[in-house]
N, C-alpha and C positions, 0 to 999 in steps of 0.2 A: 337061699331060698326066697327072702324079701326080694333080693336083688329081681329075680326073674319074674315073681309075681307081679312086681312094681313096673318092670318094662312090658311084661305083657297088658297089663292094664293100659300103659301109655299106648301101645298098639292099637288095641281096640277103641280108645278114646280118638284117635287119629282116624280111622275108619269109620267113626261111628257105627261100631259093631252091635248087632243086636243080640250076638250070643253072649253068655255068660262067660267072664273070666276063669272064675273057679266052677268047676263043677266036682262035688262031694271033695273038696280040697285039694284037687289035683291041678297043678298049673302047665300051658303048654311052653317048655322052657324054649322051644325050636325059634321062636318069635325074637330072641334076645342075640346080640353079636357074640361071636363064639369067642371063648378062649382059646389061648394057644393049646391048651390041651385038647378041646374039643375039635381043632383043626387037625390035631394028629391022629386022634382016636376015633371020632366021628365024622367020618366023610360024608357019609349019606344023610345026615340029617339036615333039615331043609336051611338052618341059619349057616352051616357051612358051604352049601351050595350056593346060598346067594352071596355069601362073602366072597367065595372064590370066583363065581361068575363075574360079579362086577369088578373084581382085581384083574381078571383077565381081558375084561373089556377096556379098562383103562391103559392096562399094559399095551394093549393094541393100539391106543392113540397115542401113547409115550412112543412106539414104535413106528409113527406114521402111518398105521394100517387102518384106515377110516371105517373099510370095509368090513373087517374083522371087529371092531370098535361096534359098527351098526349092529352087525348081528348079535354079538354078545349081548348089547341090551335089549335087543330085539327078544333074546331068550327069556329075559327076564321080565318082560311084560306080563305073561300070564300070572306071574306070582304074586298074585293081590295082595297076599298077607306081607309081603316084604314092607318094613316099615319106611324103606326109603324109594319105594316106588313111582312116586312124583319125581324125584330127581331121575330114576330111570327113563321116564317118559320124556323129561325135558332133554337129557342127553340124547337120546333115540331121534328126536326131532332136530338136535344140532348136529348129529355125524351122519343120519341117513340121508341119501338124496331123495329117495322117495319118502313122504311123511303121509302122502292122504289116507293110509290104512292105521296111521297111528291115534291113540287120543288125543283130543286137542287140549292144549294149554289150558283153555276155559274151564276144562273140568275138573282140575286140577286145585287142591287145598290151597285158600289164599295164604295160608302161612308159606306154603312151600314156594310160591311164587315170589314172594318176599325174600324167603331165605336163600333161594337158589337163583337169583334175578339176572347173575352173570350168565349163567348157563341158557336162560329163556330169552335173554337178549341175543345170545351168538347164535340159538336157533333160528330167530326170526332173520337175522342178519344173513345166513346160509340161504335163505330164501327170500332173498330181498325183491328179485324181479316180480315173484307172484304177490307180492302186497299190493295194497291199494295205495293210492299216494297219501290218504290220511295215515293209513298204517305206517308208511314208509318215515313219514314225517314223525310220528309217536316214537319208532324204534330209535331215530336218531338221536332223538331228544332223550331217552332212556340210556342210549350209549354214552352221550354227553355226561349225564349224571353221575355214571360209573368210572369216566374215564379220569385218570390223576394226571396225564400229560396234558399240560396247557395247551399246546400245538394241535394235537388230537381231539382235544374235546371241542376247541374252535372250529375245527374243520367240519365235526359233527353237527354242530348247531349252523355252520355256514350252509353246509349241504342240506339241512332242513328248510332253510329259509329259501334255497334253488326250488325245491319240492314244492314250497309252498307257493312260491311265484308262478309254476308251472302250472299249478292246480287252479291259480287265480280266484280263489278264495280271499277275499280282503279282509275278513276276520282272521282267517289264519297266517295270513300272511303279517298282519300287524303284531300277533303272538309271536312269530318266529323272529322276526327284526327285535320283539322286546328281548327275548331270551338271549339271542347273539350279543345285543350291544350290552345287555347287563352282565355278559360273561367277558366281553371284550369292548368296554367303551370307547377304546381308540376308532374303534371302527364306523362308530357315528359320524354321518355327512356333515350333520351341523348341529355340534350339542348344544343344548341350552346351559345358559350361564351355571345353573346349578349342578350340571353333568361335567364342568370341565374338571374338579378335582379328581373324579374318577378316571376321567379320560388320562389327564397327566400320570396317575399313578400306574395306569396299565402301559402307557408309555414307557415309564420308566423299567416297568416290570419286563418287558420286551427289550429292554436297552436301546430304546431309541430316545437317546438323553439330550440330542439337539433338538428335538423335536419337542422334547417335554418341557424344555427351558423357553424354547420359542413361544409354547403356548402360556408357559407363565408368565411373559414377559407381555403377552396382549391381555392377560389379565390384568397385569400393573397397569395399562394405558385406561383402563376403565374407571380409574381413580378409586381403589377401593378405600374401606374404612382401614383407620389404623390397625385392629388386630388382625384382618384380613390380608392386608399389606406385609404385615410381619411375617405370617404365616406362607405366603408366598414366597418370600424373600429366603426365608428357612427352607422352602423345599427346594428352592433352585440350588442353594447350597449344598443340600443333600444330595441332589442330583449329580453334580459333579464328583461329589466325595464317591459314590458308588461306580462313577464312570472312573474313577482314580485320575482325574483329571486337578491335580494338586493345585497348580497355580491360579485356575479358575474357581477352584473350592476356597481358597484364601482370598481372593477377590470377591468372591459372593459375601464371604464372612466379614468382609469389611465395609460393604453395601449395608449389610445388614445392622452392622453397628453405627453407621454414618445416620441410618434412618432413624433408629432407637433413640440415638443422642439428639438427633434435630427436635425430634417430635417431642422427646422430654423437656429440653429448653424452650420450647414454644409454648408448651402446656405449664411451664415454670414461670413464664413471662407473663402471659395471660392470667396469671393468679388463680389458675385452676387447680385441684388438687385429684387430678385423676390418678389412682393408684397403677392403672394397667400402664401407664409410661414409664412408671418405675420399674416394674415387674420387667417389661420387655428390655429395658436398657440393661439390668442386671444379667437377664440372660444372654443378652447379645454380647455384653461385655465377658463374662465368663465362658460361652462360648468361644470367643475371638481367643482369649487366654490360652485355653485349651489346646485350640488348634496350632497356637504358635508354639506351645511348649512340646508338643509332639512332633512339630517340626524342627526342634531343637533350636529355637530362636527365644532362648531364655529371657533375655533382657527385655524383647519387645512384649514378651506374656507377661513381665512382671510390671511395666509400664500399662498394659492395660487393665489390671488387677488395680494398679494404684488409680486410676480415671476412676474405675467404678467407686472406689472407697470413696474418693474426693468428693465426686458428682453426687454419690447417692446416703453419704453417711447421716444417718438421723431421718432417712425417708422411708427406707426398708430395710428388713433383715439382710446383713451383710455376713452371714454364716457361711455361704459357699465361698466368698472372695476370701476369707479368713483361713478357711479349711485349703484352699489352693495354694495360698501365702505358705502356708506350714507342709503342704506336699512339697512344694519347690523346695523350700529349705531343708527338708528332711532329705531329698533326693542327693543333696551335695554335703550331707553331714554336718548341717548347722541344728543341732537337735534342740537346745536350750532357746533358738529363735524359733523354732518349729513349736516346740511346747507353748510358748507364749501365744504364736497365732492360733493354735488351738483351743487357749482357755478363752480368747477373745472371741471365738465362733461359737464356744459352748454358752458363752454370757449372751449370745445375740437370741432373739426369737426366733424359734422354731419355724421354718417357711418349707424347706424340701422333706417331704417323707422320706425317713430312714437315714438321713444325713447326719443327725445327732450321734445315731448309734456309730456310723463309720468313723467320726471325729474322735468319740469316745475310743473306739477301738485303737486308731492311729496315736492317740495320745499314752495309751498304756502302751502300746508297744515301743514306743521311743524310750519311757521309763524303764521297760525291759532290757532295751540294747544299751542305755547307760548305766544299768546296773545298780539303779535306785530299788532296791528291794522293797522297801517298806512301802514306798509309795505305789510302787507296780501292784503288789499284794492289793492294795485298797484298789487300785482304780480295775484291775481283773475281776475282783470280787463283784464291784460295782456292776461292772459289764454281765457277770454271770446272774446277780439279783434281777436285772432288767432284761434278760433274755426270754424271747418269746419262743424259740425252738431249742430243742434238744441238743442240736449241734454247736449252735452259737454259746450255749451254757457251757457243754463239754470244752469248748475252745477255750473259753476264759478260764474254767478251772485247770486244763492243762497246763496252762502257761502259767496261772497262780504258782502252781505246786513248784515249778521251776525256781520259784524265789524262798521258799519255805525254808528255814534253818533247821526246824526240829525236824529229824528223819521220821520219827512216827507219825507226825502229823502229816509229811509229805505223803507217806506210803497210804494214809487213810483216803486223804484226798485224791489220791489216784485210784485208788480202789473205787473210789465213788463214781470218779470218770468212767472207769471199766464197766461197772455194772450197769449204771445211768444209759451209756450209749456204747450197748456190746455190739450193735453192727456199724458202728461210726468209724471215722479215720480215730478220731482223738481216744476212741475206748481202746483201739488196737494199739496206738502210740503209749497209752498209758500201761498197758500190760508190758511192753517193751521198756518203758523207764523203771517198771517194777521187777524189770528182769525176770520175769514169769515166763514159762513156756506156752504158747497159745494153745489151748484145749482145741482138740478135733470138735467139727461141727457135726453132729451126727441128727440123720431123718428121727422121726419119732416111728415111723412105721414105712411098709412099703407103698408105692404108688396105689398099687390093686385095692388098698383097704379104702381108698378116697374115692371108687366110683359112684357117680351122681344118683345111681338107683338106690344106694342105701340110706339117701335123706328122704324122709316122709314129708318134707316141707315144701318139695318143688313139684311142679306140673308134671306129671308122667308122660304125656304125649312128647312134650318139648325135651324132656329126660332121655328116653329111647331114641330120638333123633339125634341129639348131640352125642350119644355114646355109639349109634352106628356111624356117623360121620369121623368120630375120631380113630374108633377101630379100622374104618377104612382108610385111614389118614386123607379124607378129604377136607379140604381147607374152605373153600369157598363157600361162603356163608356160615361157618361155624362160628364165628364172633358174633353175627347175629342172633343165632340161636342160644347161646352163652349170655349174651347181653338182656333177652328175654328174661332167662332164670333169674338173672342179677335184680332186673327189675322187679321181678316178682317177690324174691327175698327180702326188697327192701320195702315192698309195699305192705309185706307181713311183718315188718320190723323185726327181722331175725337178727338177734343179738348174740346168739351161742356160736362157737366156732366150728361145730359139726358142718351145717350148711355152707358157711363161707368158705370151710377148707375144702370142701368137694368142688365147689364153684371154682376156686383159684387153682385146684390141682387140674380140671378139666380144662380152664384155658393152658395150662403148662403141657399137659399131654396132647393138647390139640396144637400146640406151638403157636398160640396166640399170645406172644410175650408182651406186646405193647398194652393191649386192653388188660392183659395180668397186671402188669406194673400201675397202669391207671386204677384198677380195682383196688389194690394194696392201698394205693396212696389215699384212696378215698373214704377209706375205713376209718372209725374212731382209733385213736392210738391206741388204747389198752387191748381192743381185739385184732388191730394189725401186729402189735407184739406178741400176742398169744398165738397167733398163727406161726409167725416167724419161728418163734421159739420151737414148736413141734413141727415146723416145715421149712427148714432153711434154705433147702433147694429151689423152693419158690420166687426167693430173691436172686439166686443164684442157679439158674437152670446152665444144661450144657448141652444144645441142640447140636446137630451136625459134628457130631463126636469124632465120627472117621474122618470126616475131611479136615476138622482141627488136627488131630494127631499126625495126619499125613502130613499137612500144610508146615506144623511145627517141626517136624523129623526133617523136613526138606531145607526148612530157612534156620535151624538150629535156634526155634523159638518156642519157650515150653509152652504147652496148651492152656497153662492158667492165664498166663499174659496175653494170649488171642483172647480168650474168653474174655477176659478184663476189658481189654480194649473194645471188643464187639458190643459188650452190654453197654459201655458207657457211650460209646458213637450211635449205635442205632438201636439201642434195645433189643435186638436179634431181631428188627424189621428188614427182610432182605430187601424192602421195594423202598427203602428209605433215601430221601434225596434232599439234600439241604438247599438254604438259598446260596450257598456258595457252590453248588452244583458238584457237591460232591453226592457218591452214589454208594448204595449197596450196603451190607452188614458192616465193612470197616469203612465206610466213608470215604472212599479215594476220589479225588479230582481225576477226571479222565487223561489229563495230560501226563499226571505221575504213573496212573495205569498203566497207558499205553507204552511208558519207557520201561516200565518193571515187565509187563509181557515180552517184549522184544528181547529183553536183556535173559530173560528166565524161560523164553520158549513156550511161553504159555498162550494159548489162543484166546484173542480178542478182537472184535471184529468192530464194535461200536462202543458207546458209555452203556448200553442196556444191558450189555453183558455182564457189567458188574453187579446186576440186578441176581444174576445166579450164584447162588451160596458158595461152590466150590470154587469159582472164579475170584468172587471178593475175596476169600478166606485165604486163598493162595498167593494172591497178591498183596493183600495185606500183611502178611507174615514175611513177604520179601520186602515190602516197606519198612516192617519193625526192623529186621536184618539189615538194612541199608542204615536206618539210623544209629542203632548200636555199632556199627562198623565205624561210622562216620564220628560218633562221640567215644572211640576206642572201650566201647562196653559199659559205658558210666548210664545208669538207669536212668536218672532224674532228668538230664536234658535231652535223652534219646526218646523218652515218654513225652517231654514237653514238646519237642519238636513235632511230633507225630498231629500234634493239635496247633502250635504256633509257629509262625515264621523263625527258619533258623536263624536268622541274622539276629531277631529278638532274643531269643534265647543265648545267643553267644554274647550280646549285649550285657545280659543280666549277669552269666558269670563273670563279665569283667567288672561292672560296676557297684554288683550287690555281692560280693564274696563274703560266705561264711564258713568258719570253721564248723559249725553245726548245720548239717544237712537239711534237719527240721526247719530251722530259721529259715534258711535260704527258701523253702517250699513256702513257708509263711509269706515271704516277702514278693515272690513272683507278682509283677503289678498287674499282669493282666486277670482280672476276676474270672473269667471262664477258664485261664489255662492253670491257675492256682488250683482251682477247684476240681479240675481234670486230672492232675497230677494226683492229688490226694485220694481222689476217688478211684483211679485206675490202680494204684497201691494197695486200697482197702479190697478192691475186686479179686487183684492177685492173690495176697494173701488169704483172701476167703476163699478161693479156689483150692489153695492149696490144704487149708484146714478141711475143705469138704472131702479131699481126697487122701488124706491121712486117717487113721484109725488110732495113730498115738499122738501125743502132744508135740509139738513143733516149736523149733526157735523162731523168732522174727528172723527173715531174711535181710540181712544186712546189707546184701547186693543192691537191693531196693535203694538204699541212702548211699549209693555210691556217686558222689558229685566230683570228686576231685582225684579220681584215679591217675596214677602215672602210666602215661602212654606207652612207656617201655613194657609194661605188664600185656600188651596186645589186646585183643578183643575179648570181651566176655559172650558168654554165652544166654544173658539176660536172666539168668536163673537166680 
């Protein structure tokens, strides 16, 4: 009852109605989104008629029948009480050829124009020829603002400039140029010195590497100061690195070192004490050492570190130099020497934020590998005491437990990790070490209990709009509507779980997972934990269930692993695109996706096809199948290879062999891949727990690292 009264109140506020919401206690329920029961049993009620008419019009759009879609929305126009009538007006203006008889966009609610601006822009685009020059320019600017594709955004801004030039208005031309050049600085014909860094970054982003380096070289000829010169040389190095020009990258790094060294010596000879010279030389030397080490030129890397130690001892903190010495010794098994280097690093003054923690962890880990239990226990406890994040504390305490000789003490500590980090990787691994079955993860109530209209703390006009959009599966603008409600809740300092649970559920019901995760991460820890305890599916949703199950069956990959990968790769954002040019839900590179598509007879004409959930899910499942076949069913290298270079994974298996696969995961040298493997494993296990009504055993196949190839391929389960 309260839901319908609240939603009706929302409708009236939207329309600024003069009539009363309640008349002698009665509420007009027909103004609210219909329930499934309403759809089946009340076909003549207004809300059911609105819902079906809107759906039929949008189904016509999906079929490509714009005329039927136009007529469908036109039929809804007289329904002025329909809460989404403003959207209907915008869709009609977008889909219909003749729009002169339609309500003008200027007559609509300002919130509607903001929430549904994509439709507003498309409608104007469809009637571009009828617009004035100024209207065309404004439309193109609006298109550019909404466009996520860099090239299409640039094209819209360039077209706006072209129309401004045709119009001849000097002020408009100046504004259009400014907008284009701000977006694409490389297009400036004569950039000012202050604009050069932006121009060069834009060239690099557009993969015009030679031009970027050429422009940086021109900057060097202007004899910039030492700080600026150092930055320019670093930029040149980074440009060749992104361009994958290895030799040129090493040459640029050498040039950087030579400049920093000469500048440091000159400063020293002149008796000046500029700390910047030492800091630059330290950064250059360590960068050079890392570069050479990565290229397997260990002896040259060690020489670079020794030079840094000789030149800078007593001048600046050498914690990073000692740390790198330690890492290089650790890599070849010189553990006592590595510990000595780490001790030297810890004795230095802190210089790089977070580096002391990394050094302390590296030292504790060597003690663990050497089996020095008493020292390892103390080192891990110190890490736990100093940890700022729950995951860091759980990590330290988990490995501390491996060195406790008293079984009761060990079990007590593992239970602490399990209870303090119930949704984390180490909480899960603590349950495994305790040999406990994993309890099923069950939600507190059904999703329908969390409708926004049950909250008395949120604006009813916005609430009813959101509920209709969710009911109609209309995504454009939904995140903006829910963000408005979130902002309202924050302004009211809402701290109870009810309002936030309803908001989080609305994001999930509407398929807005990226803003959902952002919301959850932004909440205070205690509130977030309360929400997740009651509604774990908010953290582990299962959208596109049919597509995932079908793809999993075709590729012999369990749906929970597909979801685990999807959650980690894209946070369920079908439009995700990485800096490495990976696309879609499963973040596939176009070259790999194209090969998979041909091999499995899946239609794919362009990289943009990977934005389609079904295409991305199917190809991603086959890529997982390919990795599991390649690695003879071994879960850890197969999943690691989905994230990292296959050759790198093969190298880790060769050089970092561990009988305990949990130790192997901890020693993966790439921070990103190490975290990726842990979280995908955590995700898969938690999806299994969500799907089970009974306790389950930890899936030991996830720790399958050294399976005998004779056993054949596994099914990834």
